[in-house]
N, C-alpha and C positions, 0 to 999 in steps of 0.2 A: 514701589514695589520691583523688586528683582523678578523678571519673568525667566522661567527655566522649567524642567519637566519635573513633574511629580513623581519621587520615587516610588511610592505606594503603589501608584495607579499602574506603572510600566510591568512591575513584577507580575501582576495579574492577580486577580482574587483579591478576598477581603484580609484584612492585616491578622484577623484570628483563624485564618481557614485550617483545618488538618489535613498534614500531608496523608497520602494515602499508605496505611500499613502493609507491608510486603512480608509474608514468612520466610524467615532466612533457609529454612528447612525445606521449603519447596524447591530450590535449586540444588540441593545435594542430594547424594547416594548412598546408602549402607554397604558396607562390605565386610565379608567375612575373614577374620585373621585367622591363618591357619599354622599351629607351631609343626614344626619338623617331624618327620616320621617317628624318631625314637621314643618320643614321649607317648603316655598313655592316651590322655587327650589331647587331641589336633585340634577342636573349635575352642579357640579360646577369647572369645569375643568379637566385635562388631566396631567399624571406624565409618568416620563420615569424610568425604571429600564431595567438592563441587562438582558437578556432572560438566560433561566435555562441551565447550563453548568456543567455535572459531579454533583458533591456534591452541588453546590452554585446554590439553589433554588430561583427563581425569587419574589415569594410571600414572603418569610422571608426577602428581601431586603425591602420590601413595608411594612410590619407590621411594627409599632411603627413611620412610618412617621407624622409629623404634617404638617399641613395646617393653614394657617391663612387669613380668607375671611371675608370681609365687611358685616355687617349685611344687608347695603342696598342691596348687590349681592344675600344673600339668601333670602330675603323677597320681593325684588323687589321696595323697598321704598325708601324714603328720606334719612332716618337714617343711615348716612357714618361715623359716629365718632365712632361707636360700633364694635370692632372686635372680631371675635369668632375662638377659636384655636380648632382644629379637629385632632385627631389623629386615623390611620389606624389600625382598630382591626381584621379584616377579609378581604381574597379575594375570590370574587368567581368569575371566569372566567375572564374577562377582567374589572372587576369593583372592585376599592378600598372601602370597606365598613365603613365608620368612625363613632366616637363616640366624645363626649364633651370631652376637655381637658382643656378649661380656656376660660378667657374673658379679652379684655382690652380696655380702651379709648386711642384713637389717642392724639397723642404729641399735635397737635395742638388746639385739643378740651381742654386739661389739662391746656395750657398756657392762653388760651381765658378766662378762668374761675379764674384764677388768677389775683386779682386786689387790687389795694391799698384801704384802708381805712375801711377794713373789715378783719374778722377774719377764717383762713381756719381751720376747726376739723376735724382730720382723726381719724378712726379705724380701727382696723380688727380683727377678730376671727378666730380660726379653728372650724367647726361644722361637725357633720357625718350626712350624709344622711339616709332616713330608707333603702335603697337599698346597705350601705356598703363605700360609697364615701366619703372619708374624704377632705372636702373643706376649703380652707383658701381664706375669703373675705374679700376686703380692701373696706372703705367706705370714702367718702368725702362730705364734706358740706360748705357752705358759710354763714357767717351772713347778714343781710342786715338792711335796715333803717325801723325803725316803723312806722305806720301812723301818720301822723302829724309831725314827728321829722324834726327840725329846724338843728339840729348837722349834721356838715358834716361826721364825723364820725359813725363806727357802730361796735366798738369792745365790744366783751363779755368777761367778768371777767372770770378768772380761775375756779373758781367754777361752772360758767354754763358751761363752755366747759367740764368739768367732767360730769355735769350732762347729755349734750347733747352726749358727747361719750357713756356714760353708757346706754343710749336710743338706740343709733345706735347698739351697742352689742346686746344688749337683742332684739331687732326686727330681726336683722341678724339670731341669733341663734335660734329664733322660728320658723321663714319662713324655714330655711333649714331642722331642726331638724323633723319637721313633713312631709317632703315630702322627695320624689325620686328625682333623679338628672332631670329627663325630665321635673316634674313638676317645679324644680328650675329653671332651663332655661328657661321655659315659664315664670315665673314671671321675669327674667332679661331682657327679649327681649322688655317689654314694662317700663321696670325699677318700677315695683309697689312697690318694697322694698323701694326704694328712695323716693317716693310720699309718704309711711307709716310713714317713720322716718321724713320727712318733716312736716307733719301733727301731730305728737306726739311731736315735738320739739317746736311747737307753742309758746305754754305757757311759755318754759324757754325762749327761743330768736328767734325770726322770721328768718329763714332760706331761703335760695334759691339755685339752682343749686345742688341739692342733688343726688348723683349717687354713686350705687355700680361700682368704677371704675376699679375693678380688681378681678378676681377670678381664682382659678388654684388649680388643684389637690395636696394636699398634700401627694405625696407618701412616702417621708422621713419618715414622723410623723407617718404614717400607719406602716409602718414597726417597728419603735420604738414601737409603741404601743404593737403589734404584739408579738415583742421580749420578752417584759417585761411582757406581760399577759403568755406565757409559763413560764419564770424563776422565776416570783414573784407570779402570783395569780392577779386575776381581783381587790381585795380590795386595796391591795399595788398600784397597777397601778392608781387607781382613787384617792389616796392620793398623789401620784407624780403629777399627771395632776392637783390637786387643787393648789399645791404648784407651778408649772410651772406659773399659771394664776397670780400668784401674782406681781410677777415684771422681770425683765429681766436677774437680776444675778441668782435667782431660775432656769429659763430656762435652763441657762447656766451648772448648776448644773446639772439637769435633762438629759441632753447631755452626759455629764461626766459618770454618774451613768448608763446609757445604754452601754455607750464603756467599761465600768470596766467589767460589767455584762456579756456582749457577749464576752470579753476576757477570762474571768472566764471559760465560758461554753465551747470554743474551747480547754483548757486545760484539760477540765475532760475525 
């Protein structure tokens, strides 16, 4: 018989011994999540984080955490189909101070608007606010019957769709470029941008259910522009931005150009 160590004995304890159960919540703390000052309800909930231990600081684990909250909970009203994303930027005591990170419509609202016998028109645009935030806005609208129309369908022609899309992009760009982030959010809460688009497009084709359905912070776009400004200068960046707005293919070329330039810089 071979002589060797008994593995069961070296581990210590019996085979069926129970491990000591440790409550994971005993090592965590609760923090209050505070919404920006423009909303009626500031305290939107609580969040958990592991306590500070050694080099792991609790506040570092909270910064960058994103919370999704319904507008109805923030404003104490019945508009529940609009959701705001808030990101933690600072921690003061037991409070997480948040800033705007994005907005979206609920899935059931989007599905309820899409119907037969009408044309859905979508547009998106990348715009920079006066305080330096680069936002990507998505707009959606639907055609409706004209007054005294007998025909069942209300389809817009391709040329009309292009004109409406152009109007959408112009109004979104104008409203964002001349305001800072807080003023833009104040316009998105009652959706005044969607109402302006609906009025402006009335002469082209009647619209209804026009919403800025989504907006997000385009951090990747911001990084690309900063990199190009350092490498090329402002004039060439503006030329590339004009090319990027032309079509999808040139947008891909823009991305490839950024990668090549950053690689060249790393070799220098």
